N, C-alpha and C positions, 0 to 999 in steps of 0.2 A: 518170719521169712528170712532165709539166709540170702545174702547178695552173692552174685556170681563173681568169680575171680576177675573177669574183665571190668565189671562195675567197680569193684574195690580198687582195681588198678587205675581207674579214671580219677579217683579222689586224691587231692593233694595230701601228702604225708604231714602228720603233726609237726609243727615248727617249735622245737624246744626253746629257741631264743625268744620267740614271741610270747610263749607262756611265762618265761622268766621275767620278761619285761613287764608283762601284766601283773605278775605277782609283786614286783618291785613298786609299781605305782598304785597298787590296790590300797595300801595303807593311807596314801595321800588322798585318794578319792574318798575313802571312808572318813578320814579326818574332816574333809571339806563338807561331806554330807552331814556329819554330826554337829559340827561347830558353826557351819555357815548356812547351808541350804535348809536344814531342818528348823533352826530358829527363825529364819526369815519366813519360811512357809507357815510356821505356827503363828507368827505375827500377822501375816497376810490373812490367815483364816479368821482372825478376830474381827476383821473388817466385814465379813459376811456371815459369820457364825451367829446363831441366835438360839440359845438353849436355856435361857433363864425362865421363861414364862411357861412353856409346855409342861414341865413336871409338876409345877405348883398349881396351875389353873387348868387341869385336864378336862373337867366337866364343862367349864365355860367355853373352852375352845371347841369341844365336841358339839355344844349347842349352837355355836356360831358357824359351823361348817355349811349349813344350808341357808344362811342369811345372805340375801341379795344386796344389802347395804343401802337400799333406797329409802327405808324407814327404820324405826327402832326395832331391835330384835324382839322376839316374842317372849312371853312370860317365862318359859323354861330357861332361857339364857339368863334372865335376872336371878332366878332362883339358884341356878348353878353358880353364878358369880357370888352370891351371898354365901353359899356353902363353901366355895373355894377360899373366899377371904377368911371365913371363920377357921377353916382348917389351917390355912397358911399362918394366920396369927398365932394359933396354938403351937404350930411347929416351928415358929420363928423364921419362916422363909419368905415373909411378905416384903422385906426390905429389898431383896434382890429384884423381885418383880416390879416393885415401885420404882426403883432406880432405872430399870430397863425401859419402862413405859414413859418415864419422865424424859428420857432421851428423845422420844418421839413427840410428845405433847407436853409442853411446859405446865407444871402444876399437877401432873398426874400423881406424883408421889404424895402430895398433900391430900389429894382427893381420896386415894386409897386408904391412907392412915386415918383420915377423918371418918371415912365410911366404916372402917374396921372398929373404931371406938364406939360407934352407935349403930351397929348392925340390927336389922329387924329381927324379931323373934323367929326362931326356927319353926317352919311350917305355917308362917303367915299366909293368908289367902292371896294378897295382891303385892308381890315382891316388886313389880315394876313401879306401881304407884308409891310404894313405901320408899324405894331407893331414890326416886326423882324428888319426892317430898323431903328426903334427907339431904339431898344435894342436887340442884337442877342440872348440874353438869352431866349426870347420868341420862339425861334426856337429850343429849347431843350425840348425833351419829359419829362425829369425829372421834370421840373417846372410845366408842365400841369398835370403830374401824381400826383404831391404833391397837386395841387389844387383840383383834383378829390377826393383824399383820405381824404381831409378835409371837405368833404360834411356831415359827421356825420351820425347819432347822436352819434355813438361811434367810438373810434379809438384805435388802439394798438400802436400808435406812442410812447407814453411815457413809456409803459411797455417794448417795444423793446429797446428803448434807454437806459432804466435802466439796460439792459443786454448787452449793447454795440452792439445792433443789429438795423437794419433799413430795410425799404422796398425800393427796387431799382425801376427804371422806369417801369419795367415789373411787379411790385407787388410782386416779390419774396423776401423772407427774406435773407438779406446779412449782413455781419459784418461791423461795423463802421470802417473808416480809422484808421490806427494805432495811429495817433496823436490825435484822438478824443475818443479812447476807454480807458476809465478810471474806469468805474464803477465795472467791474468784479474784477479788482485789489483792489479797495476800499472795495468791499464786502468781498473778501478773507482776506484782512487785518483786517477788523472788526471782522470776525469770529475767526481769529488767535489770535488777542489781547484778545477777550472774552474767548477763551479756555484757554490761558496762565493764565489770571488773575483768572479764576475759579480754575485751578489746583493749583496755588500758594495759593489761599484762603483755598483750601482743605488741602494742606500740612501744612499750619500754623494753620488753625482752628480745625483740628481733634485733635491734641495733646492738644490744649488749652481747647477744650470742654471736652476731656477725663479727664484732671486734675480737671476741675471744677466739673464734675460729681462725682469724687471720694472724693471730699471735703465735710465736713459737711455743711448743709445748712446755718448755722450761718456765715460761711466763704464764701461760694460760692455766696450767695446773694449779699453781698457788691461788690464782684468782678464782678458779672454780671452787677451791676449798673455802674461800671467803663467802661464796654464794651459799654453800652448804652449812656454814656456821649457824645460822638461825635455827636449823633443825636440831641443834644440840640443846636448845632451850624449849621449854613446853609452850604450847600454843597459848595457854592461859597467861603465862608470864609475858609473852610478846604482846598480847592484846592489852594487858594491864599497863605495859610500858607506854602504849599510845595514849592511855588515859592520862598518864603523868605528862606527856609531851603536849597534848592538845587542850588540856583543861584551861580554864580562864586565867588562872595564875601559873600556868605551865611554862615550860622552857621556851616554846615557840612564841607565845604571846609576850613573854618577857623580852625576848630578843627584838621582836617587832616594835615593841614600845621603847626599848632602849635606843634603837637606831632611828627612831622617829618616823617609821613608816606608817604607823597607825596611832590615832589619838586615844583609843580605848581598846581593851582586849576584844579580839574577834571570837564569835561563837563557833568554835571548831569541834566541839564535843557534843555527843548525844544528838547527832543529826546525820543526814545521808553522807555528807562529806567525810565524816570520821569513819563510817562504814567502808566507804570506797578506799580510803587511805590504808586502813588496817588490813583489809582483805587483799588488796594489791600487794602490800608488803609481804604478807604471809604466802601468797600463791605465786608470786613472781618466779621463784626458782623452778616451779613445775612447768613454766613456759620456757625458761632459758635452757634447761637441760636437754629436752628432746630437740630443740632447735640447734643447739650446739652440736649434738651428736650427728644430726643430719648434715649440717653445714660442713662439719669436719670431714665427712665422707665424700664430699664433691670433689672430683679430681681437679687439680689446678690446671691440668692440661686443657680442659674445656675452656676455661676463662682465657688462657693464653692463646688458644686457637682463634677464639672470637676476636681478641684484640689484634692478632696478626692479620686478620682479614679486614681490618679497618674499623671495627666497631668502637664507638666511644665508650668510656668507662661506665656511664649510666646505662647505655644500651646493653653492654655485657652483663650488667647486674639485672636489668629488667628482663632480658630475653634468654639468658643462659643460667644465671645463678638463682634468681627468684623462683622460676618454675621447678627447679630441683629441690627446693626447700618446702614444697607443698606438703609432703608427708610430716615433716617436723611441725609445720604450722597447724596441721589438723590434729596431730597427737597432743601438742601443747594446749591447743584450744579445748580439746575434749577433757584433758586432765584438769585444767583450771575450771572449766564450766561445771563438770560433774561434781567437783569438790565444793565449788561456790554455791551450788543450788541446795546443798545440804548443810550449809553453815549455820551454826547456832550461837556459839560462845561469843564470837566477835560482834555480830549485830546486837546481841543482848547486853554487851558491856559498854559499847561505844555508840550505839544507835539510839534513836528516840522511839517513841511509841509508834510512829508512822514508818519506821524502818525495820520492823521485825519481819522475819521471813517464816516460811512454812515450818521449819524445824522448831521455832520457838513455840508454835501452837502444838506440835507433836509432843514436846516436852510438857507443855501445860496440861494436856489431856492425860498424858501418861503419869505425871507425878502429883498433880494437884487435884484434878477431878476424878482420876482413876477411871477414865472412860477409854478403855483400851481399843474399843471398836472405832472410835473417832480418830484416835492416834494412828491406828493401822490404816484407816482409809486415807488419811493425809499422807502417810508414808507411801501408799500406792500411787498417789499423785506424783510424788518425786520420782518414784521408779518408772512410771509411765513417761514422764517428761524426759528422763535419761534414755529410755529405750527408744523414744521417738527420735531423739537427737542421733543416736547410733544408727538407726534405720535410715534416717536422712542422709547421714554421711556415707553409709554403705551404698545407697542409691546413687549419690553423686560421684562416689569413687568407683562405681562399677563393680560393687560387691567385695571390694577389698577392705580389710580392717586396717586401722592406723598402725604405722610402724613407729617405734620409738628410736630407731637408728638405722 
């Protein structure tokens, strides 16, 4: 259908400038999509994706579809399991299934391989009795429920485990046993360390930024360069330097012993104190820079006007200067907290066993146990904590995003 001339006349003409602008930024969006969003999305999918068991145990999963979970499955499920294990062992695909099921129930890998080595003869009349006689664990509903839950294509296994939760034999969500529940404590510890580091950086960075903002530019600029000097050295080197300084025979303990302040070396390494010191030293510039930018933009006329009206210096600071630095405080706190919550190298090098943060366990699952699902689930916890912080800030700030200057 052709549009009439009046209808065509009502449309806005194409804007060539807008199309040129879109064409200019399109490569940037494509670059971000390929190098940032796509890898993160693929990593997040590993937290819920579940595709190991279905292609290897199709007959067993089909036999368990009608199982209500209140008692052991019927004979066809046992027969299907024996057939699937036999075929998987021949094809060399049993290891991936055993590893996946072991994530859900400890010992499932040993159960599967022990069963595979002594499978009942093909066509035996009582597969249920034969399997239970082979290993009594096949007579427990929990193991069959775990097998059915692994049918995919998605699972909440890793997300629940990241919150110290699991599904029981009835499919209900239950807490992990006390000796296996660690991640809530680790998450709380991570948030606490991040909050403390942020507050210390704010306490140290605010007066430093205030003094820099009050100085003439010819003096303030060289001092700002000194603040940026640590960025010229890698994070690993800066953290290792704190190991040298804080160790028992290090520089600080040697000075304290030398001037007689302490009778024996102080324990300053491999504990929470060392984590706080090293993280504050590394993250402090991220607090000072946005604060300095905001403070520098505050018109001096505002302060002079308050003083000319009789306000005391502290009143001028509290009622005129401090409220106008709110954006810098928010931006600095967000920058420091978001970086602190994902720290790995510094707590791993200078902290003790009780000072490790969520990132340490992400690295553990990604590089040592190769449990990408658990690593992705813990990563989602960090992303969720960061998103919650941003949403809280937007709510408190009336929908505004933090400004860096």
